[in-house]
N, C-alpha and C positions, 0 to 999 in steps of 0.2 A: 421369346428369349430376351432377357434384359441385357443392359450394356456390359455388366460384369461377366455374366455367363457367356455372352457373345465374345467378349475379349479373351476369356480363358480358352474358349473353343478355337478361336482364330490363332492363338499362340501355342496351343498344345500340339505335341507330336503324336505319333501313333499310339504310344503307351498311354498318354494322358486321355486321349479320346476313347481308348478302349476301356479305361477305368470309368469314365463318364457313362458310356453305353452300358457297362455292367451294372452300375448303380441304377440306371433307368430300367433295365430289365428286372432287377430285384424289386424295384418299386412297383412296376406293373404286375409282377407275380404276387407281391404282397397284397395289393389292393384287390386283385382278382380273387384271391383266396379269402380275403376278409368278407367281400360281398357274398361269395358262394357259400362259405362255411357259416356265415351268419344266417343265411336263408335256410340252409339244411338243418342247423342245430335248433333254430326256432321252430321249424316244422316238427322235428323229432321230439323236442320237449313238449310241444303242444299235443302231439299225437299220443305220447306216453301218458300224459295227464288225462287224456280222454279215453284212451284205449284200455288201460288197465281196469278202471271201474266198469266200463262197458263189458269187458270180458267176463268179469266175475258176476255181473248182473244177469248174464244169459242163463236160460234154463238148462241148456245142454252144451256139451263140448263142441259139437258141430255148429250150433248156433253162435257160440262164442267166437269161433274161428271166423265165421262169416262177418260178424261185427268188426273184428279186427281187420279183416281184409278191406273193409270200406274205410277204415280210419287210419291205418298204419301206412302212411305214404312213403316213409323212408325205409320200410321193411326192417325194423329193428325188433319188433315184438312178434310178428307172425312167424319168423324162422324159429323162435323159441317154442312156440306151440307145435309147429310141425316136427321139431326135433323130439319133443316129448311124446308125440303120437307115433313116431316112426317105429317100424318093426324091423329088427335086424335080419339079415339074410340067413337062411337055414344053413347050418354047418359052419358058420363063421365063428371066429374066436369070440366075437361079441356075445353070442348066445350062451357061452359058457360062464359069463359073469352073472351075478345077481341083478335083478331089475333095478335096484337103487344105483348100482355101479354103472349100468348101461345108461340110465337117465342122466347121471352126473356127467359122464363123458360126452354124450350128445348135446346136452344143454351147455356145457362148457365150450364146446366147439362153436355152437351157434352164437353164444354170447361173445366170443372172441371175434367172430366175423362182423357182428353188429358194431362192436366197439372199434374195430379197424375202420369201418365206414365213417363213424363219427370222428375218429381221430385223424383222418386223412388230411394232410396239409400241415399238421402241427410241426413236423420236423422242418418243413420249409420255413415256416414263420420263425421258429427258434434259430435256425441257421442264419436267416437274414438279420434278425435282431442282434445276433452275436458277432457277425462279420462285417456288416455294412459300415459301422464306424471306422473300422480298420481299413476297409477299402477306400473310404473317403479320405482318411488320413494319409494313406499311401499316395492317393491322387494329389493331395496338397504338397507332400514332400517332393514328389516327382515334378510337379508344376513349378515349385520354387527353384528346384535344381535346374530345370530346363530354362527358366527365366533368367537366373543368375548367369548361366553359361552364355546365353545369348547377349546379355548386357556386357559381360566381360569381353566377349568377342568384338562387340562394337567399340570398346575402348573408352566409353563414357559412363562412369559409375557415379551417379548422383542419387540423392535420396528420393527425388521425384521419379526417377527412372526405375528405382527399385521398388518403391511402395506400390506402384500400379500393378505390375505383374504379380508381386507377392500377394497383394489383396485379392486379385482375381483367382489365384491358386487356392486361397483359403476357402473359397466357396465350396470346394470339394469336401472339406470337413463338415461344413454345414449340410451339404447334400447327403453325406453318409448318415448323419444324425436324423435328418428328415426321413430317410428310408427306414432306419432302425426303430425309431420310437413307435410308429404305428404297428410294426411287426411285433414288438415286445408287448404292447398293450393288448393287441388282438390275441396273442398266444396265451396271456394270462386270463383274459376274459373267457376265451373259448375253452381253456383248460378247466375252468370252474364249471362251465356248462356241461362239458363232457363228463366230469366227475359226478355231477348231480344225476345225469342220465344213466351213468354206469351203476350208481347205487340203486336207482329205480329198476333197472333191468335185472340186476342181481337179485333183488327182492322178488321180482316177478318170476324169475327162473326157479328160485328156491320154493316159492309157493306152488308152482307147476309141478315140480318134482314131488313134493309132499302129496299133492292131490292125486297124481298118477300112482304113487305107491299105495296110498289109502284105497284107491279104486281097485287095485289089483290084490289087495289084502296081503301085500308082501311086507316082511320085516324091514325096518329102517336100519 
């Protein structure tokens, strides 16, 4: 902790320290999500790129599923295959629909679950990016107010006595920006990766649906 930060912490009251701890928690959560999501999305994108060609190169559907089981570490492709192969329970409402409608519903649900896994944490990154600057600004305003009240109570208001506490309080604005900027960058980068993976998964789901309909000889 440098002198300015230590000075702010020493002079801050409970509210100022709570704001500083909140920014620290937001920063820790942001960086934990950045490392975790970066790892997950890189694995998912790599597995999609390898898994889809491997699936279609297999001679049988069972063999294709076995290949995916060995490649799909994030479980975003395999649930689509299982959804396409699933058999509805006898007597259920699902059996009253045409095969193409059944496949559409099951694949849509599986696709939504896969995307929810890939999108996990995006709301946190967006929230931190949007609110951290204002939290930091609040900490600055509160710190300046607290410092001026203390100086006024001491009865000696000079420029040197004001500039020090005010400068120390301004570090909270910088801290808010330091927390928000990585969150915003990560949100945008990961959003691009998720969108690319979503397009690949939607294409794979569409091709699966067509294959199952053709195999059953059902009308589209």
